[in-house]
C-alpha positions as CSV (number, residue, x, y, z in Angstrom):
1,M,-9.8,6.8,7.5
2,T,-9.9,3.7,9.6
3,K,-12.4,5.4,12.0
4,S,-14.8,6.0,9.1
5,I,-14.5,2.4,7.9
6,K,-15.2,1.1,11.4
7,E,-18.2,3.5,11.9
8,N,-19.7,2.4,8.6
9,A,-19.2,-1.3,9.5
10,L,-21.0,-0.7,12.8
11,K,-23.9,0.8,10.9
12,G,-24.0,-2.3,8.7
13,H,-22.6,-0.5,5.7
14,I,-19.8,-2.7,4.6
15,P,-18.6,-1.9,1.1
16,E,-17.5,-4.7,-1.2
17,H,-14.6,-2.5,-2.5
18,I,-12.6,0.3,-1.0
19,A,-10.2,2.3,-3.1
20,I,-7.6,4.6,-1.5
21,I,-5.3,7.1,-3.2
22,M,-2.2,7.2,-1.0
23,D,-1.4,10.9,-0.8
24,G,-0.1,13.2,1.8
25,N,2.7,11.2,3.3
26,G,5.3,13.9,2.4
27,R,3.1,16.6,3.9
28,W,2.5,14.6,7.0
29,A,6.3,14.3,7.5
30,K,6.9,18.0,6.7
31,E,4.3,19.1,9.3
32,R,6.4,17.1,11.9
33,S,9.8,18.3,10.6
34,L,10.6,14.8,9.5
35,P,12.2,13.6,6.2
36,R,9.7,12.8,3.5
37,V,10.7,9.1,3.7
38,A,9.4,9.0,7.3
39,G,6.0,10.0,5.9
40,H,6.1,7.1,3.4
41,R,7.1,4.7,6.2
42,E,4.1,6.0,8.2
43,G,1.9,5.4,5.2
44,I,2.9,1.8,5.2
45,N,1.7,1.5,8.8
46,S,-1.6,3.1,7.8
47,V,-1.9,0.5,5.0
48,R,-1.3,-2.3,7.5
49,E,-4.0,-1.0,9.7
50,I,-6.5,-0.5,6.9
51,T,-5.8,-3.9,5.5
52,R,-6.3,-5.5,8.9
53,I,-9.6,-3.7,9.4
54,C,-10.9,-4.4,5.9
55,G,-10.2,-8.1,6.6
56,E,-11.9,-8.0,9.9
57,I,-15.1,-6.4,8.7
58,G,-15.4,-8.4,5.4
59,V,-14.4,-5.9,2.7
60,K,-13.7,-8.1,-0.3
61,H,-11.5,-5.8,-2.4
62,L,-9.0,-3.1,-1.3
63,T,-7.3,-1.0,-4.0
64,L,-4.4,1.2,-3.2
65,Y,-3.2,3.8,-5.7
66,T,0.4,3.9,-4.6
67,F,2.6,5.3,-7.4
68,S,1.7,7.5,-10.4
69,T,3.7,8.5,-13.4
70,E,3.9,11.9,-11.8
71,N,5.9,10.4,-8.9
72,W,8.9,9.9,-11.3
73,R,9.3,13.7,-11.1
74,R,10.3,13.5,-7.5
75,P,13.9,13.8,-6.5
76,K,15.8,10.6,-7.5
77,A,16.7,9.8,-3.8
78,E,13.0,9.9,-2.9
79,V,12.0,7.7,-5.8
80,S,14.8,5.2,-4.8
81,A,13.6,5.2,-1.2
82,L,10.1,4.5,-2.3
83,M,11.2,1.6,-4.4
84,T,13.2,0.2,-1.5
85,L,10.3,0.6,0.9
86,L,8.0,-1.1,-1.6
87,L,10.3,-4.1,-2.0
88,K,10.9,-4.4,1.8
89,T,7.2,-4.1,2.5
90,I,6.2,-6.7,0.0
91,S,8.9,-9.2,1.2
92,V,7.7,-8.7,4.9
93,E,4.0,-8.6,4.3
94,V,3.3,-11.0,1.4
95,R,3.4,-14.1,3.5
96,K,1.0,-12.6,6.0
97,L,-1.3,-11.7,3.2
98,H,-1.2,-15.2,1.8
99,K,-1.8,-16.7,5.3
100,N,-4.9,-14.5,5.6
101,N,-6.2,-15.5,2.1
102,V,-5.4,-12.1,0.6
103,R,-4.5,-11.9,-3.0
104,F,-1.9,-9.3,-4.0
105,T,-2.1,-8.0,-7.5
106,T,-1.3,-4.9,-9.5
107,I,-3.0,-2.6,-12.0
108,G,-1.0,-0.7,-14.5
109,G,2.4,-1.2,-16.0
110,L,5.5,-2.4,-14.2
111,E,7.9,-1.8,-17.0
112,M,9.2,1.6,-15.8
113,L,10.0,0.2,-12.4
114,P,13.5,-1.1,-11.6
115,R,14.0,-4.8,-12.3
116,S,14.4,-5.7,-8.7
117,T,11.1,-3.9,-7.9
118,Q,9.4,-5.7,-10.8
119,K,10.7,-9.0,-9.5
120,G,9.5,-8.4,-5.9
121,I,6.1,-7.4,-7.1
122,L,5.8,-10.5,-9.4
123,D,7.0,-12.7,-6.6
124,G,4.3,-11.3,-4.3
125,I,1.7,-11.9,-6.9
126,E,2.8,-15.5,-7.4
127,I,3.0,-16.2,-3.7
128,T,-0.6,-15.0,-3.0
129,K,-2.4,-16.2,-6.2
130,K,-3.1,-19.7,-4.8
């Protein structure tokens, strides 16, 4: 993904908006005989890299489709791990985003998420809105 973004930028084709459906982290982990959560952690590394590249080349909007209602059907332990990873990632990355003039926001409802996850997301939105 990052290679195609860079290649298009070199050709002068810089999109204003890139949207990515985050899918395949579990399959990535399975192919390597790793637990699914390892794939989700690697997905976070990919998001960091994509966010960095988008900032460098001037993409104005990056949308990440990260969690669908279908994801609630996953094993409870995996959903819990995803919520923990989300909270940890927001708390670590949100200040960097703010420093780089990146605004963090969400699309969709937060009401089904655990309260702690809702709070972490809302805090991230608040920190980066200025």
